[in-house]
C-alpha positions in Angstrom: -38.5 193.9 56.8 -41.9 195.7 56.9 -43.0 198.3 54.4 -42.8 200.9 57.2 -39.2 200.0 58.0 -38.2 200.1 54.4 -39.7 203.6 53.8 -37.0 206.2 54.4 -37.9 209.1 56.7 -38.3 212.4 54.9 -35.3 214.6 55.3 -35.7 218.1 56.8 -35.1 221.0 54.5 -31.5 222.2 54.7 -32.8 225.8 55.5 -34.4 224.6 58.7 -31.2 223.4 60.4 -30.2 225.4 63.4 -33.0 227.9 62.8 -36.1 228.8 64.8 -39.5 228.8 63.1 -41.8 231.7 63.8 -43.9 229.8 66.3 -40.9 228.7 68.4 -39.5 232.3 68.3 -42.8 233.7 69.6 -42.9 231.1 72.4 -39.4 232.0 73.6 -40.1 235.7 73.3 -43.3 235.3 75.3 -41.6 233.2 78.0 -38.7 235.6 78.3 -41.1 238.5 78.6 -43.0 236.8 81.3 -39.8 236.0 83.2 -38.6 239.6 82.9 -42.0 240.9 84.1 -42.0 238.5 87.1 -38.5 239.5 88.0 -39.4 243.1 88.0 -42.4 242.4 90.2 -40.2 240.5 92.7 -37.4 243.0 92.9 -39.6 246.1 93.0 -42.9 244.9 94.3 -44.2 243.2 97.5 -41.2 240.8 97.6 -38.5 243.4 97.2 -35.8 243.8 99.8 -37.3 247.1 101.0 -40.8 245.6 101.3 -39.5 242.4 103.1 -37.4 244.2 105.7 -39.1 244.4 109.0 -42.2 242.3 108.2 -41.7 239.9 111.1 -41.2 242.7 113.6 -44.4 244.4 112.4 -46.4 241.2 112.6 -45.0 240.4 116.1 -44.8 243.7 118.0 -43.9 243.7 121.7 -42.1 240.3 121.6 -38.8 240.5 123.4 -37.4 243.6 125.1 -34.3 245.6 124.2 -33.6 245.6 128.0 -32.1 242.1 127.4 -29.6 240.7 124.9 -29.4 236.9 125.0 -26.1 235.3 124.2 -24.5 231.9 124.6 -20.9 230.8 125.0 -19.8 227.3 124.0 -16.4 226.3 125.6 -14.8 223.9 123.1 -12.0 223.1 125.6 -14.6 221.8 128.1 -16.9 220.0 125.7 -16.5 216.2 125.9 -18.7 215.3 122.9 -21.3 213.5 125.0 -24.2 214.8 122.8 -26.4 215.5 125.9 -27.1 219.0 124.5 -28.2 217.5 121.2 -30.5 214.9 122.8 -31.9 217.3 125.4 -32.8 219.7 122.6 -34.5 217.0 120.6 -36.6 215.9 123.6 -37.7 219.3 124.8 -38.3 220.8 121.4 -39.8 217.5 120.1 -37.4 217.0 117.2 -38.0 213.3 116.6 -36.0 212.9 113.4 -32.2 212.9 113.7 -31.9 214.5 110.3 -33.8 217.5 111.6 -31.5 218.2 114.6 -31.5 221.8 115.8 -28.2 221.2 117.6 -25.5 219.4 115.7 -22.1 218.0 116.9 -19.2 216.5 115.1 -15.5 215.7 115.8 -13.0 218.3 114.6 -9.2 219.0 114.8 -7.4 222.3 115.3 -4.6 223.4 113.0 -2.2 222.2 115.6 -3.7 218.7 115.5 -5.6 218.8 118.7 -8.9 216.9 118.6 -12.1 218.5 119.9 -15.9 218.2 119.5 -17.6 221.0 117.7 -21.3 221.8 118.5 -23.5 224.4 116.8 -27.1 225.6 117.5 -28.7 228.4 115.6 -26.3 231.3 116.1 -29.0 233.9 116.3 -27.3 236.4 114.0 -28.1 240.1 114.5 -27.7 240.8 110.7 -29.3 237.5 109.8 -29.4 236.6 106.0 -32.3 234.2 106.7 -34.4 237.2 107.9 -33.5 239.3 104.9 -34.8 236.8 102.4 -38.0 235.6 104.0 -40.8 237.0 101.8 -43.6 236.6 104.4 -42.0 237.7 107.6 -42.0 234.2 109.1 -38.6 234.9 110.8 -37.3 238.0 112.4 -34.8 239.3 114.9 -36.4 240.3 118.2 -35.2 243.3 120.2 -33.6 240.9 122.7 -31.4 239.3 120.0 -33.3 236.1 119.4 -34.0 235.1 115.8 -37.6 233.9 116.1 -40.0 232.0 113.8 -43.7 231.9 113.2 -44.3 228.4 111.8 -47.9 229.3 110.9 -46.6 232.0 108.5 -43.9 229.9 106.9 -44.7 228.9 103.3 -41.8 226.4 103.0 -40.0 228.3 100.2 -36.7 227.5 101.9 -35.1 230.8 101.0 -34.0 231.1 104.7 -32.4 227.7 104.6 -30.4 228.5 101.5 -29.4 231.9 102.9 -28.1 230.6 106.3 -24.3 230.4 106.0 -24.2 228.1 109.1 -26.6 225.4 107.9 -28.7 225.9 111.0 -32.1 225.4 109.4 -34.0 222.3 108.6 -36.9 221.7 106.3 -39.7 219.4 107.6 -40.2 216.9 104.7 -42.4 214.4 106.7 -45.6 214.3 108.6 -44.9 215.0 112.2 -46.0 211.6 113.5 -42.7 209.9 114.2 -42.2 208.7 117.8 -39.6 210.7 119.7 -37.1 208.1 121.1 -35.4 210.8 123.2 -38.5 211.2 125.4 -38.8 210.9 128.4 -35.2 209.9 129.0 -33.8 213.3 127.9 -36.8 215.5 128.6 -40.5 216.0 127.7 -41.9 218.0 124.8 -42.5 221.7 125.8 -43.5 223.0 122.4 -45.9 221.8 119.6 -44.2 219.8 116.9 -43.9 221.7 113.6 -46.1 220.8 110.6 -44.8 219.2 107.4 -43.6 221.7 104.8 -42.1 224.3 107.1 -38.5 225.2 108.0 -37.5 225.0 111.7 -34.5 225.7 113.8 -33.1 226.2 117.3 -34.9 229.0 119.2 -32.7 229.2 122.3 -35.8 227.7 124.0 -37.6 231.0 123.6 -40.6 229.6 125.3 -38.6 229.1 128.5 -37.1 232.6 128.3 -40.4 234.4 127.8 -42.2 232.3 130.4 -39.4 232.7 132.9 -39.3 236.5 132.6 -43.1 236.6 133.1 -42.6 234.6 136.4 -39.7 236.8 137.6 -37.0 234.3 136.7 -33.7 235.0 135.0 -32.6 233.0 132.0 -29.0 231.7 132.5 -29.5 231.6 136.2 -32.9 229.9 136.9 -33.0 226.5 135.2 -36.6 226.5 134.1 -35.9 229.8 132.2 -32.7 228.6 130.6 -32.2 226.7 127.3 -32.3 222.9 127.7 -28.9 222.4 126.0 -27.3 224.6 128.7 -29.0 222.9 131.6 -28.2 219.4 130.5 -24.4 219.8 129.8 -22.6 217.7 132.5 -19.4 219.8 132.3 -20.7 223.3 132.0 -19.5 223.8 128.5 -22.5 226.0 127.6 -23.2 229.3 129.3 -26.2 231.5 128.7 -27.4 234.9 129.8 -28.1 238.6 129.2 -25.1 240.3 127.7 -26.6 243.7 128.8 -26.0 242.6 132.4 -22.3 242.7 133.2 -23.0 240.4 136.2 -24.8 237.7 134.1 -23.1 234.3 133.7 -22.5 234.9 130.0 -21.0 238.3 130.6 -18.7 237.1 133.3 -17.6 234.1 131.2 -16.7 236.3 128.2 -14.8 238.7 130.4 -12.7 235.9 131.9 -12.2 233.9 128.6 -11.2 235.0 125.1 -13.9 234.0 122.7 -14.5 234.1 118.9 -17.5 233.8 116.7 -17.9 231.6 113.6 -16.9 233.3 110.3 -17.1 236.8 111.7 -16.0 238.0 108.2 -19.6 237.3 107.1 -20.8 240.3 109.1 -23.7 238.3 110.5 -23.0 239.3 114.2 -23.9 235.9 115.8 -25.0 235.8 119.5 -23.1 232.5 120.0 -19.5 232.8 121.1 -16.9 230.0 121.3 -13.9 229.4 123.5 -11.1 227.8 121.5 -10.3 224.1 122.1 -6.5 224.8 122.2 -6.7 228.0 124.3 -4.1 226.8 126.8 -1.6 226.0 124.1 -1.3 229.6 123.1 
């Protein structure tokens, strides 16, 4: 055994056990003070709730008109689980990575045991938690009910992703260079692919809506102005339109069919409505 191994390690003084020395104490006090100061800046300064509210609307004035109120109905009784809505969305919005899907679908079962297929885009909440927490105004609720995003403003903090109670947002971890296997079979890209490091989500194909209105077309009626997931559904399980117009497809559908919204107890006021899968068993 070496001399170093034979030499016993010096024992710490009994008085030091469980106690902080002055240097450690000052470090902790300093760190705690900095944390408190930072918290005070966040909750009362430029990142406070009052300061954040309305940033997006102020940065994007004039986008969307209160004349319209865009809603979608998804009829779970009609849906056959073909995933056409998912794939059409991925092609048109250039979502190449399956883990980034803006529309998701999965098999489900009612409490009575009836199997159905559940699909969910962004629900475009009118009291959207994601909007309330964005510190830079990169997401906001337009006057026409759409929860829009400015990817150039997004700083990738992911607050919106955490705040969304419906898991409708995706963070872009990778460089946007993956080939899109859904093109051209299910459609062609109509919007630029998002950069790495931003959060993205379903937009109700806002580019189609705005362009269509400029051309005198009506979303929900004219296909080129209607979200891709609605157009591609082979059984008409998705209906879109202006809820302000009682004669629009979505208004008529909701008048003729009882609907519900996901977790209405959250108070988020989603613009996506569902028809129950077991409606006819009531």
